[in-house]
C-alpha positions in Angstrom: -0.1 0.0 0.1 1.2 3.3 -0.8 2.4 5.8 1.8 0.3 8.5 2.9 2.9 11.7 3.7 2.1 14.2 6.3 4.2 17.8 6.3 4.0 18.7 10.0 5.0 22.2 9.2 6.4 24.9 11.9 5.1 26.1 15.2 2.8 24.1 16.5 2.6 21.4 13.6 5.3 18.6 14.7 3.5 18.8 18.2 0.1 18.6 17.0 1.0 15.9 14.6 2.5 13.9 17.3 -0.6 14.3 19.6 -3.1 13.5 16.8 -0.7 10.4 16.1 -1.2 9.2 19.7 -4.9 9.0 19.3 -5.1 7.8 15.7 -3.1 6.2 13.5 -3.9 6.1 9.4 -4.2 2.4 7.7 -1.9 3.3 5.5 1.9 3.6 5.9 2.6 7.0 7.3 6.0 9.2 6.2 6.8 12.6 8.1 8.5 15.1 5.8 10.1 18.3 6.8 13.1 19.9 9.2 14.4 16.9 11.2 15.6 19.3 14.0 12.0 20.6 14.8 10.2 17.1 13.9 12.5 14.0 15.3 12.3 15.0 19.2 8.6 14.4 19.0 9.1 10.9 17.1 12.3 9.4 18.8 11.1 5.8 17.7 10.4 7.0 13.5 12.5 5.2 10.9 15.1 7.8 9.3 15.0 7.4 5.8 16.2 9.2 2.3 13.8 7.6 0.1 10.0 6.6 0.3 11.2 3.1 -0.9 13.5 2.5 2.1 10.5 3.1 4.7 9.3 -0.1 6.7 5.5 0.1 6.4 5.2 -0.9 9.9 6.9 2.3 11.6 6.5 5.8 11.2 9.1 7.3 8.3 11.0 10.8 8.7 12.4 12.3 5.3 14.1 15.5 5.2 14.2 16.3 1.7 18.0 17.5 0.8 17.6 20.8 -1.4 18.7 24.2 -1.2 14.6 25.4 -0.1 13.9 25.8 3.3 13.1 22.4 4.7 9.7 23.2 5.1 9.1 24.1 1.5 11.4 21.1 0.2 8.9 18.9 1.9 5.8 20.1 0.3 7.2 20.2 -2.8 8.6 16.5 -2.1 5.5 15.5 -1.0 3.3 16.8 -3.9 5.7 15.4 -6.8 5.7 11.5 -4.7 1.6 12.0 -5.2 2.1 13.3 -8.9 4.3 10.4 -9.7 2.3 7.8 -8.1 4.8 7.0 -5.4 2.6 8.5 -2.8 -1.2 7.9 -1.9 -1.9 11.4 -0.5 -0.5 14.6 1.3 -1.7 15.8 4.9 0.0 19.2 5.5 0.5 21.1 9.1 0.7 24.8 9.4 3.6 26.6 7.7 4.5 30.6 8.6 4.2 32.5 5.4 5.5 35.6 6.8 8.9 33.7 8.2 9.1 31.7 4.5 8.5 34.8 2.4 11.8 36.2 3.9 13.1 33.1 3.3 12.4 34.1 -0.7 9.0 31.7 -0.8 7.3 33.2 -3.5 3.7 31.9 -2.7 1.0 33.2 -0.3 0.6 29.5 1.2 0.2 26.0 0.6 -2.9 26.0 -1.5 -0.9 28.4 -4.4 2.2 26.2 -4.2 0.6 23.4 -4.7 -1.5 24.9 -7.7 2.2 26.0 -9.0 3.3 22.3 -8.5 0.5 20.7 -9.8 -0.1 22.9 -12.7 -3.3 23.9 -11.7 -4.1 27.7 -12.2 -6.8 28.4 -9.1 -7.0 25.2 -6.8 -10.3 25.9 -4.6 -9.7 26.5 -0.9 -12.5 24.8 0.8 -13.2 23.3 4.4 -14.9 20.8 5.9 -15.5 18.6 9.3 -17.6 20.4 11.6 -20.9 21.8 11.3 -20.5 24.0 7.9 -18.7 23.3 4.9 -17.5 26.3 2.8 -15.7 27.2 -0.6 -13.9 30.0 -1.7 -14.1 31.9 -4.8 -11.2 34.0 -4.0 -8.8 33.2 -1.0 -5.3 35.0 -0.2 -6.2 38.3 -2.1 -6.1 41.7 -0.6 -10.3 42.9 -0.2 -10.1 45.9 -2.6 -9.2 43.6 -5.4 -11.9 40.9 -4.8 -14.7 42.5 -6.6 -12.4 43.0 -9.8 -11.4 39.1 -9.6 -15.0 37.8 -9.3 -16.0 36.8 -12.9 -18.4 34.3 -14.2 -16.0 32.0 -15.4 -14.3 31.7 -12.0 -17.6 31.5 -9.9 -19.1 28.5 -12.0 -15.6 26.9 -12.0 -15.7 27.1 -8.1 -19.1 25.9 -7.5 -18.7 23.0 -9.9 -15.5 21.7 -8.5 -16.9 21.8 -5.3 -20.1 20.0 -6.5 -17.9 17.4 -7.7 -15.8 17.1 -4.6 -19.3 16.9 -2.6 -20.3 14.2 -4.9 -17.6 12.0 -5.5 -15.5 12.5 -2.6 -18.1 12.5 0.3 -20.6 10.8 -1.5 -23.4 13.2 -1.3 -25.3 11.9 -4.2 -27.0 15.4 -4.9 -25.1 18.2 -3.4 -27.0 21.5 -2.6 -24.9 24.8 -2.5 -25.5 28.1 -1.4 -23.8 31.0 -3.0 -23.0 34.3 -1.1 -23.5 37.5 -2.6 -20.5 40.1 -2.3 -22.2 43.1 -0.7 -24.0 43.4 2.2 -27.6 42.1 1.5 -26.5 40.3 -1.7 -26.5 43.8 -3.2 -30.5 44.7 -2.4 -31.4 44.4 -6.0 -29.0 46.9 -7.2 -28.7 49.6 -4.4 -26.1 48.3 -2.5 -23.4 47.0 -5.5 -24.0 45.7 -9.0 -21.9 42.3 -8.5 -24.8 40.4 -7.8 -27.0 41.7 -10.8 -23.9 41.5 -13.3 -21.8 38.5 -12.3 -22.7 36.2 -9.5 -26.5 36.0 -10.3 -26.1 35.2 -14.1 -23.0 32.4 -12.8 -25.9 30.8 -10.7 -28.5 30.9 -13.5 -25.8 29.4 -15.4 -25.0 26.4 -12.8 -28.7 25.9 -12.3 -29.6 25.5 -16.2 -26.9 22.5 -15.9 -28.7 21.0 -13.2 -26.9 22.0 -10.3 -28.8 22.7 -7.0 -27.3 26.3 -6.6 -29.2 28.5 -4.2 -28.5 32.4 -4.5 -26.9 34.9 -4.3 -28.2 35.2 -1.1 -26.5 37.5 1.5 -23.9 36.0 3.8 -25.7 35.6 6.8 -28.6 34.1 5.4 -26.1 31.3 3.5 -24.3 30.4 6.6 -27.6 30.2 9.2 -28.9 27.9 6.3 -26.1 26.1 6.2 -25.9 25.7 10.1 -29.6 24.8 10.1 -28.5 21.7 7.6 -30.4 23.3 4.8 -27.4 23.0 2.0 -24.3 21.0 2.3 -21.7 24.0 1.2 -21.4 27.5 1.4 -19.3 29.4 -1.5 -18.1 32.6 -0.6 -16.8 35.4 -2.3 -13.4 36.1 -0.7 -11.4 34.5 2.6 -13.1 36.1 5.7 -16.6 36.2 4.2 -16.3 32.7 4.4 -13.6 31.8 7.3 -15.2 34.2 9.9 -18.1 32.2 10.3 -16.8 29.2 9.6 -14.1 29.3 12.4 -16.3 31.0 15.4 -18.4 27.4 15.1 -16.0 25.1 13.9 -12.6 26.0 14.5 -10.1 23.3 15.6 -12.3 20.7 13.9 -12.8 21.5 10.4 -10.5 20.7 7.8 -8.8 22.9 5.3 -9.0 20.8 1.4 -7.7 21.6 -1.5 -10.0 21.0 -4.2 -9.6 21.1 -8.1 -6.0 19.3 -7.8 -5.2 15.9 -9.3 -3.5 14.9 -6.0 -5.4 14.4 -2.4 -4.5 17.1 0.0 -5.9 17.8 3.4 -4.6 20.6 6.6 -5.2 21.9 9.9 -7.7 24.9 10.0 -5.4 26.5 12.2 -1.5 28.5 11.7 1.4 28.1 13.4 0.4 29.6 16.8 4.3 29.8 18.2 3.2 31.4 21.6 1.5 27.7 22.3 4.8 26.1 21.2 5.4 23.7 24.4 2.6 24.5 26.6 0.4 21.6 26.3 -2.2 23.6 25.1 -2.1 22.9 21.5 -5.1 21.3 20.1 -4.6 18.3 17.7 -8.6 18.0 16.7 -7.7 19.4 13.3 -5.0 17.2 12.6 -7.0 14.4 13.3 -9.6 15.6 11.5 -7.2 16.0 8.3 -5.7 12.5 8.5 -9.4 11.1 8.6 -10.6 12.8 5.6 -7.5 12.1 3.7 -8.4 8.4 4.4 -11.9 8.8 3.5 -11.6 10.4 0.1 -8.5 8.2 -0.7 -10.7 5.2 0.1 -13.6 6.5 -2.2 -10.6 7.3 -5.1 
């Protein structure tokens, strides 16, 4: 059986990875990738390897790719390339500190953009699942002032189609119901508070409904999330990062999974950052890493 690869990342990443693996072990062989000095102290019994082919599947493997990149970046690259080549089954990631890596020459805004680049996918979809809410973002790591110009019918339609396919194929929801947020307060109030709903978001929803998808909207974000929390829909499509993540993390922080859709590989991740202030305190929660490992196995089993 092919290995599941896990990049513990930075900050509390190695610590929550160790805690998660004390609670559950994937059914697949597991290899950790990253900075040896950060990861190894949490896994004293891990098998140090230099190639996946050396791995004893009965043990947790530990590999630090040898490149000129920061080890955390090299780990993500190695993992993605291994999954693309068929050498590994899927990827679970811990958090990275984007500012720290940017200062070392990392040219991407985060995992999602970097994995899209490595996989040859221009715009992977950032999505979250695992708790009471499921969310997919049309735009993600982008200044708020640029969001309106980035919203086009093709971009919105592509996000909804990819999310719909993931719900159906990877989660087994036969007829997914999706609600789409407007950009403006009250979804534009029929043009009084903005034109994006009338000119772009609404026509995109109409076209998707014409394809046979069950799409509600555009509606105000508060209505969309209330409907989702009441189980009236299976997923919310938000127009920008904080529109989707603020309600999600208020309700589900620590138990949801950052799930990258639209890639040719399976990638799941924790829903939190590096939280350096929690390192070594014993207060870092591992539930999101457990959820990320569980979802990766679930998706891989369906594929």
